[in-house]
C-alpha positions in Angstrom: -14.2 -44.0 29.3 -12.1 -45.0 32.2 -8.5 -45.8 31.5 -6.4 -47.9 33.8 -3.0 -49.9 33.4 -2.8 -53.6 32.2 0.6 -53.9 32.7 2.8 -51.2 34.0 5.5 -50.1 32.1 9.0 -51.9 32.3 11.6 -54.0 30.1 11.3 -57.5 31.7 9.4 -60.1 29.9 5.9 -60.4 32.0 2.3 -60.9 30.9 -1.2 -60.8 32.5 -1.9 -64.7 31.5 -2.8 -65.1 35.3 -5.8 -62.6 35.1 -7.1 -61.8 31.7 -9.3 -59.3 31.3 -13.0 -60.1 30.4 -14.9 -58.2 28.0 -18.7 -58.3 28.1 -21.1 -58.7 25.2 -21.8 -55.5 23.2 -18.5 -53.9 25.2 -15.3 -52.8 23.1 -12.3 -51.8 24.9 -8.6 -49.9 23.6 -5.8 -51.9 23.9 -2.6 -49.4 23.9 1.1 -49.8 24.5 2.6 -46.6 26.3 6.7 -45.4 27.6 7.4 -42.4 29.7 9.8 -41.5 27.4 7.7 -40.1 24.2 10.6 -41.2 21.7 10.9 -44.4 22.8 11.5 -46.7 20.2 10.5 -50.6 21.2 13.6 -51.8 18.2 11.5 -54.0 16.9 9.6 -55.7 19.1 5.8 -56.3 20.1 3.9 -56.9 22.9 1.0 -59.3 21.9 -2.5 -59.7 22.6 -3.8 -62.5 22.9 -8.0 -64.6 23.1 -8.4 -66.8 26.1 -9.7 -70.3 24.8 -10.5 -73.6 25.9 -7.0 -74.7 24.0 -3.6 -72.8 23.3 -4.6 -69.0 23.0 -5.1 -67.1 20.0 -3.1 -64.0 18.9 -5.7 -61.4 18.3 -2.9 -58.9 17.4 0.6 -57.1 18.2 1.1 -53.9 19.7 4.5 -52.3 17.6 5.8 -49.0 16.5 3.0 -49.4 13.5 0.0 -50.5 15.4 0.4 -49.1 18.7 -3.6 -49.7 19.8 -6.1 -52.0 18.7 -9.5 -51.8 19.8 -10.9 -55.6 21.5 -15.0 -56.8 20.8 -16.4 -58.3 23.4 -17.7 -61.5 24.5 -14.0 -62.5 25.0 -11.2 -62.1 27.4 -8.0 -61.7 26.7 -4.2 -60.6 27.6 -1.2 -59.0 27.1 2.2 -60.5 26.5 5.6 -58.5 26.7 9.3 -59.9 26.4 12.0 -58.7 27.7 13.0 -55.0 26.1 15.5 -52.6 25.8 13.0 -49.9 26.6 10.3 -49.4 29.5 6.7 -50.3 27.6 3.1 -51.0 29.5 0.0 -51.8 28.7 -3.2 -49.2 29.3 -6.7 -50.3 28.7 -9.5 -47.3 27.5 -13.3 -49.5 28.8 
């Protein structure tokens, strides 16, 4: 498995919609949130994982305190959307 940073750690609102991640047919990717502070709290916020469609994006899941990672099955393309946060969080990708 290879791990990379999908969205750098930060507090500003940001997303990866300009460069969605493609998941090949039969492939599985793990998307997870991270912070440099192991005790960091999302303070009730969540990072959205959205599937790209010909129309409006479909919400796959929220990554938050209760669900810190999810698996994405291909084929599909997705992106992540982080709201403004009090503590810096980023998104990692294992493929």
